[in-house]
C-alpha positions in Angstrom: 11.1 16.7 3.8 10.1 20.0 5.3 8.4 19.3 8.8 5.2 21.5 8.8 3.0 19.3 10.9 0.8 21.0 13.5 -2.2 19.7 15.4 -5.4 19.0 13.5 -7.6 22.0 12.9 -11.3 22.2 12.5 -11.6 21.5 8.7 -9.3 18.4 9.0 -11.5 17.0 11.7 -14.6 17.7 9.5 -13.0 16.0 6.5 -12.0 13.0 8.7 -15.6 12.8 9.9 -17.0 12.9 6.4 -14.7 10.2 5.3 -15.8 7.9 8.1 -19.5 8.7 7.9 -19.8 8.2 4.1 -17.2 5.4 3.8 -15.2 7.4 1.3 -11.7 6.1 2.1 -10.3 3.1 4.0 -7.1 2.5 5.9 -4.2 1.7 3.7 -5.7 3.2 0.5 -3.4 4.4 -2.3 -4.7 7.8 -3.2 -4.4 10.0 -6.3 -5.4 13.5 -5.3 -6.5 15.7 -8.2 -4.8 19.1 -7.6 -5.3 21.9 -10.1 -3.4 24.4 -7.9 -6.6 26.3 -6.9 -7.8 26.8 -3.3 -10.2 23.8 -3.2 -7.8 21.2 -4.4 -4.8 22.5 -2.4 -6.9 22.5 0.8 -8.0 18.9 0.0 -4.4 17.8 -0.5 -3.2 19.5 2.7 -6.1 17.9 4.7 -5.2 14.4 3.4 -1.5 14.9 4.1 -2.3 15.8 7.7 -4.6 12.7 8.0 -2.4 10.2 6.2 -0.5 8.8 9.1 -3.7 8.2 11.0 -5.2 6.4 8.0 -1.9 4.8 6.7 -2.4 6.3 3.2 0.0 6.5 0.3 -0.7 9.8 -1.5 0.2 10.9 -5.0 -0.8 14.2 -6.7 -2.4 14.1 -10.2 -2.4 17.3 -12.2 -3.8 17.8 -15.7 -2.5 20.8 -17.8 -5.0 21.7 -20.5 -2.7 24.3 -21.9 -5.6 26.7 -22.5 -4.1 29.6 -20.6 -0.6 29.4 -21.9 2.0 30.5 -19.4 -0.6 30.6 -16.6 -1.3 26.9 -17.2 2.4 26.1 -17.1 2.7 28.1 -13.9 -0.1 26.0 -12.3 1.8 22.8 -13.2 5.0 24.2 -11.8 3.2 25.2 -8.6 1.8 21.7 -8.1 5.2 20.1 -8.7 6.7 22.3 -6.0 3.8 21.5 -3.6 4.5 17.8 -4.1 8.2 18.3 -3.5 7.4 20.2 -0.3 5.5 17.4 1.2 7.6 14.6 -0.4 4.8 13.0 -2.4 5.0 11.8 -6.0 3.3 13.8 -8.7 2.0 12.9 -12.1 1.5 15.8 -14.6 -0.3 15.2 -17.9 -0.3 17.8 -20.7 -3.3 17.6 -23.0 -3.6 19.0 -26.5 -7.2 20.0 -27.0 -8.8 22.2 -29.6 -12.3 23.4 -30.6 -12.3 21.3 -33.8 -12.0 18.0 -31.9 -14.7 19.2 -29.4 -17.0 20.0 -32.3 -16.5 16.5 -33.8 -17.7 15.1 -30.4 -20.6 17.5 -30.4 -19.5 19.1 -27.1 -18.5 22.5 -26.0 -14.8 23.0 -25.4 -15.4 23.0 -21.6 -17.3 19.7 -21.8 -14.7 18.1 -24.0 -11.9 19.3 -21.6 -13.7 17.9 -18.6 -14.1 14.5 -20.2 -10.4 14.5 -21.2 -9.4 15.6 -17.7 -11.3 12.7 -16.1 -9.8 10.2 -18.6 -6.3 11.5 -17.8 -6.9 11.2 -14.0 -8.4 7.7 -14.4 -5.3 6.7 -16.3 -3.1 8.0 -13.5 -5.1 5.8 -11.0 -4.2 2.8 -13.2 -0.6 3.9 -13.7 0.0 4.3 -9.9 -2.1 1.2 -9.0 -4.2 3.5 -6.8 -7.4 2.5 -5.0 -9.0 5.9 -4.9 -9.2 9.1 -6.9 -10.0 12.1 -4.6 -11.6 15.3 -6.0 -12.0 18.6 -4.4 -15.6 19.6 -5.2 -17.1 21.8 -2.4 -20.5 22.7 -1.1 -20.4 25.8 -3.3 -19.7 23.6 -6.4 -22.7 21.5 -5.3 -25.0 24.6 -5.0 -23.8 25.9 -8.4 -24.4 22.5 -10.1 -27.9 22.2 -8.7 -28.8 25.6 -9.9 -27.3 24.9 -13.4 -29.5 21.8 -13.7 -32.5 23.6 -12.4 -32.1 26.3 -15.0 -31.8 23.7 -17.7 -34.8 21.7 -16.5 -34.2 18.2 -15.2 -35.5 15.5 -12.8 -34.2 14.2 -9.6 -31.0 12.9 -11.3 -29.7 16.4 -12.1 -31.1 18.0 -8.9 -29.2 15.5 -6.9 -26.1 17.3 -7.9 -22.6 15.9 -7.5 -22.4 12.5 -5.7 -19.9 12.0 -2.9 -19.0 8.7 -4.6 -18.9 7.7 -8.3 -18.0 4.3 -9.6 -15.5 2.1 -7.8 -12.9 4.7 -6.7 -13.9 8.4 -7.3 -14.7 10.2 -4.0 -15.3 13.8 -2.9 -14.8 14.5 0.8 -15.4 18.3 0.7 -19.0 18.4 -0.5 -20.3 19.7 2.9 -17.5 22.3 3.2 -18.0 25.9 1.9 -15.5 27.9 0.0 -15.2 30.4 2.9 -14.1 27.6 5.1 -11.5 26.5 2.5 -10.0 30.0 2.3 -9.9 30.3 6.2 -8.2 26.9 6.4 -5.5 27.8 3.9 -4.8 31.0 5.7 -4.6 29.0 9.0 -2.2 26.6 7.4 -0.3 29.4 5.6 -0.7 27.5 2.4 -0.5 29.4 -1.0 -2.7 28.6 -4.0 -3.3 29.6 -7.6 -6.2 31.5 -9.1 -7.6 30.5 -12.4 -8.3 33.6 -14.5 -11.1 31.9 -16.4 -13.2 31.5 -13.2 -14.2 35.1 -13.4 -15.1 35.2 -17.1 -18.9 35.8 -17.4 -19.1 33.8 -20.7 -19.5 30.6 -18.7 -22.9 29.8 -17.0 -21.3 28.5 -13.8 -19.3 31.7 -13.4 -22.5 33.8 -13.8 -24.3 31.7 -11.3 -21.4 32.0 -8.8 -20.9 35.8 -9.3 -24.5 37.0 -9.7 -27.2 34.5 -9.0 -26.0 33.1 -5.7 -25.3 36.5 -4.2 -28.8 37.5 -5.2 -30.3 34.4 -3.6 -28.4 35.0 -0.4 -30.4 38.2 0.0 -33.5 36.0 0.4 -31.8 33.0 2.1 -28.4 33.7 3.6 -27.8 30.0 4.0 -28.7 29.1 0.4 -25.5 27.1 -0.2 -26.4 24.8 2.8 -30.0 24.7 1.7 -29.1 23.6 -1.9 -26.5 21.1 -0.6 -29.1 19.5 1.8 -31.7 19.4 -1.0 -29.2 17.6 -3.3 -28.5 15.0 -0.6 -32.2 14.3 -0.2 -32.9 14.2 -3.9 -30.0 11.8 -4.5 -31.7 9.4 -2.0 -35.1 9.9 -3.7 -33.5 9.4 -7.1 -31.8 6.1 -6.1 -35.1 4.8 -4.7 -37.1 5.7 -7.8 -34.5 4.2 -10.0 -34.7 0.9 -8.1 -38.4 0.9 -8.5 -37.9 1.5 -12.3 -35.5 -1.4 -12.4 -38.2 -3.7 -10.8 -40.8 -2.4 -13.3 -38.5 -3.0 -16.2 -38.1 -6.7 -15.1 -41.9 -7.1 -14.9 -42.8 -5.4 -18.2 -39.9 -6.1 -20.6 -40.6 -9.1 -22.8 -37.4 -8.9 -24.9 -34.1 -7.3 -24.1 -31.3 -7.8 -26.6 -28.5 -5.7 -28.1 -30.0 -2.8 -29.9 -33.6 -3.5 -29.0 -36.1 -3.7 -26.1 -39.7 -4.7 -26.3 -42.3 -4.1 -23.6 -45.8 -5.5 -22.9 -47.8 -2.3 -23.5 -50.6 -3.0 -21.1 -48.2 -4.1 -18.3 -46.2 -0.9 -18.8 -49.4 1.2 -18.7 -50.2 -0.4 -15.3 -47.0 1.0 -13.9 -47.3 4.4 -12.1 -46.5 7.3 -14.4 -43.3 8.5 -12.6 -41.9 5.0 -12.8 -43.1 4.4 -16.4 -41.4 7.6 -17.4 -38.1 6.3 -15.9 -38.4 3.0 -17.6 -38.8 4.6 -21.0 -36.0 7.2 -20.3 -33.6 4.5 -19.2 -34.4 2.3 -22.3 -33.9 5.3 -24.7 -30.6 6.0 -23.0 -29.4 2.4 -23.2 -30.5 1.9 -26.9 -28.9 5.2 -27.9 -25.7 3.9 -26.4 -24.7 7.0 -24.3 -25.1 8.3 -20.8 -26.8 11.6 -21.8 -30.5 11.5 -20.9 -33.0 11.8 -23.8 -34.9 15.1 -24.1 -37.9 15.4 -21.9 -40.3 16.1 -24.8 -39.2 12.9 -26.5 -40.0 10.8 -23.4 -43.4 12.6 -23.1 -44.3 12.0 -26.7 -43.6 8.3 -26.3 -45.6 8.1 -23.1 -48.6 9.9 -24.8 -48.5 7.7 -27.8 -48.2 4.6 -25.6 -51.4 5.6 -23.8 -53.5 7.0 -26.5 -52.0 5.8 -29.8 -53.0 2.8 -31.9 -50.7 0.1 -33.2 -48.4 1.3 -36.0 -47.2 4.7 -34.6 -43.5 5.4 -34.8 -41.1 8.0 -33.5 -37.5 8.3 -34.7 -35.0 10.6 -33.0 -31.2 10.7 -32.6 -30.6 7.2 -33.9 -33.4 5.5 -31.9 -36.7 4.2 -33.3 -39.7 3.8 -31.0 -43.0 2.3 -32.1 -46.0 0.3 -31.1 -46.5 -3.0 -32.7 -49.8 -4.6 -31.7 -49.5 -5.1 -27.9 -45.8 -4.2 -27.7 -43.8 -1.1 -27.3 -40.5 -1.5 -29.3 -37.4 0.7 -28.7 -34.6 -0.1 -31.1 -31.6 1.3 -33.0 -32.5 2.9 -36.3 -31.3 0.5 -39.0 -28.4 1.9 -41.0 -28.9 2.1 -44.8 -26.5 0.9 -47.4 -24.6 -1.4 -45.2 -22.6 -4.3 -46.6 -25.1 -6.9 -48.0 -27.7 -4.3 -49.0 -28.6 -2.7 -52.3 -29.1 1.0 -53.0 -32.6 1.0 -51.4 -31.3 -0.5 -48.1 -32.8 -4.0 -48.8 -30.5 -6.8 -47.7 -29.6 -9.0 -50.7 -27.4 -12.1 -50.7 -26.8 -14.4 -53.7 -27.2 -18.2 -53.0 -26.0 -20.8 -55.4 -27.1 -24.5 -55.7 -25.5 -26.1 -53.9 -24.4 -23.4 -51.5 -24.5 -21.9 -48.0 -24.7 -18.3 -46.7 -25.3 -16.6 -43.3 -28.3 -14.3 -43.2 -26.7 -11.3 -41.6 -29.8 -9.6 -40.0 -30.5 -12.7 -37.8 -27.3 -14.9 -38.0 -29.3 -17.9 -39.4 -27.4 -20.1 -41.8 -29.1 -21.0 -45.1 -28.0 -24.1 -47.1 -29.2 -25.3 -50.5 -28.5 -28.8 -51.8 -29.8 -31.2 -54.4 -31.5 -34.6 -53.7 -31.6 -37.1 -56.5 -34.4 -39.4 -55.2 -38.0 -38.1 -55.6 -39.8 -36.8 -52.6 -43.6 -36.7 -52.5 -43.7 -35.0 -49.1 -43.4 -31.3 -50.0 -43.2 -30.0 -46.5 -41.1 -31.2 -43.6 -41.2 -28.3 -41.1 -40.7 -24.5 -40.9 -36.9 -24.6 -41.2 -36.7 -27.0 -44.2 -38.6 -27.2 -47.5 -38.4 -29.4 -50.7 -38.5 -27.6 -54.0 -38.9 -28.7 -57.7 -36.0 -27.1 -59.6 -37.9 -27.5 -62.9 -40.3 -24.9 -61.7 -37.9 -22.0 -61.2 -34.7 -20.6 -62.7 -31.7 -21.6 -60.4 -30.6 -18.0 -59.8 -31.5 -17.7 -56.1 -31.0 -14.8 -53.7 -31.9 -14.1 -50.1 -33.3 -10.7 -49.5 -35.6 -8.8 -47.2 -39.1 -7.8 -48.2 -40.2 -4.6 -49.9 -43.6 -3.1 -50.1 -45.6 -4.7 -53.0 -44.1 -8.2 -52.5 -46.6 -11.0 -53.1 -46.5 -14.8 -53.0 -48.8 -17.8 -53.1 -48.7 -19.2 -49.6 -48.8 -23.0 -49.4 -52.3 -24.1 -48.3 -54.2 -21.4 -50.1 -54.7 -23.3 -53.3 -52.4 -21.1 -55.4 -54.2 -17.8 -54.4 -51.9 -14.8 -54.3 -51.4 -12.7 -51.1 -49.5 -9.6 -50.3 -46.6 -10.2 -48.0 -47.5 -7.2 -45.9 -51.0 -8.8 -45.3 -49.4 -12.1 -44.5 -47.2 -10.5 -41.9 -50.2 -8.6 -40.4 -52.2 -11.9 -40.2 -49.3 -13.4 -38.2 -49.1 -10.2 -36.1 -45.4 -10.0 -36.9 -43.9 -6.8 -35.4 -42.8 -4.2 -38.1 -39.3 -4.1 -36.5 -38.9 -7.9 -37.3 -40.3 -7.8 -40.9 -37.1 -6.6 -42.6 -35.2 -9.4 -40.8 -37.3 -12.2 -42.3 -35.3 -13.8 -45.1 -37.0 -14.3 -48.5 -35.6 -17.0 -50.8 -36.3 -15.5 -54.2 -36.0 -16.8 -57.8 -36.5 -14.7 -61.0 -40.1 -16.2 -61.0 -41.0 -14.9 -57.6 -40.7 -15.6 -53.8 -39.9 -19.3 -53.2 -40.0 -19.3 -49.5 -40.7 -16.8 -46.7 -37.9 -18.2 -44.6 -39.1 -20.1 -41.5 -42.7 -19.1 -42.0 -44.3 -20.3 -45.3 -43.3 -21.8 -48.7 -44.8 -20.7 -52.0 -47.2 -23.2 -53.5 -45.9 -22.8 -57.0 -42.4 -24.2 -56.5 -43.2 -27.3 -54.4 -42.4 -30.9 -55.3 -45.2 -33.0 -56.8 -45.6 -36.7 -57.9 -44.0 -35.8 -61.2 -40.9 -34.2 -59.7 -37.7 -35.9 -61.0 -35.2 -34.2 -58.7 -35.4 -32.2 -55.5 -33.7 -29.1 -54.1 -33.6 -28.9 -50.3 -33.5 -25.5 -48.6 -32.6 -25.4 -44.9 -32.7 -22.5 -42.4 -30.4 -23.4 -39.5 -30.1 -21.5 -36.2 
């Protein structure tokens, strides 16, 4: 190992202080340092190398080669391997094979796709090396650029909070309060070489245009704009965390049903929540139900909030695989039901044949339906909502379970044989629209025999003249 140790310099002390103040690293940590070969990551690595004896760290370099720049990318990888050899630390290099077609399938730009793949590769290195921390070299300049990017796109406190010093269990960024000018001065002081990524000057990327044009313009009005934006990001991260905690509390108070693929809220309780917190509750729920971390569009959230306050029961909004609607006194947010799934006909109606005797599972709810014969006569035609007795002489034994369709009618038991639209029956029960397609209907060629778990049809019930009985059960 080449002995290049000299006394600590200013930036190393600053990094040491940041690590202690923010609790980023601990004594004895096993660290993977992400090193691209650029000035920021090389400076980060050199600082950690100088501090490692004091902190008793084990250090490994992690490098991801996207291969986008051909020989230049390969040169970066070789440079990083030489750097690791110079300081006698292990190095892991991962070569990725990315293309625009795969990025398009993910509905991402090539840069977004590459960033996701890079983080995944680095996370895998952490696992492979049994590391406790992944250390990244984002600086105050990166923070300022990020804040401006989010500001130009339009966002709330989450985006304006910029890059966090900690993410998850092991990702940390010790350089967020250090400017690039300090990085360059430090590398010169340590006589450390670095690589320059040619894509960092290409104006096609928004971040590059912000770095090369917008920030220099802003410095004419505020020479310390990088520090100003960094400080603002820090304050807004704290504000964001506090408001998110309030939103979590409001969610607990107003959510009446939270299950996979659906959330329901008490409308009046949610309207009593202050608007900024209400907005966050809706945004969080749209995000969770959609199943991804990307926040929903601002206009979608505002449409939901406006309908929630001024709309009447029955309004719906569908966007990006999420269905939102008001059903009586509830706000319902759920996944849009997929059509033509197994167990559905061409119209999307769930249909399942049921023989006598027989048993099936009703897929929309997981209830088990069984049909059996009973030889002894039964006068009692109704036991409880989950079990009914039928006269097989009154219907053709070709039964199916299906969901309802508009126009369905039946003769509810207790109405003296009068016919009623199933839609009106559901409305009388105030059954939410999102639940109606999940109600199983036991159907014979002659009509609906049983609205499962709710009401039997008068026409098919047992009577004193019944000779044999069919028992239908709905079991949780």
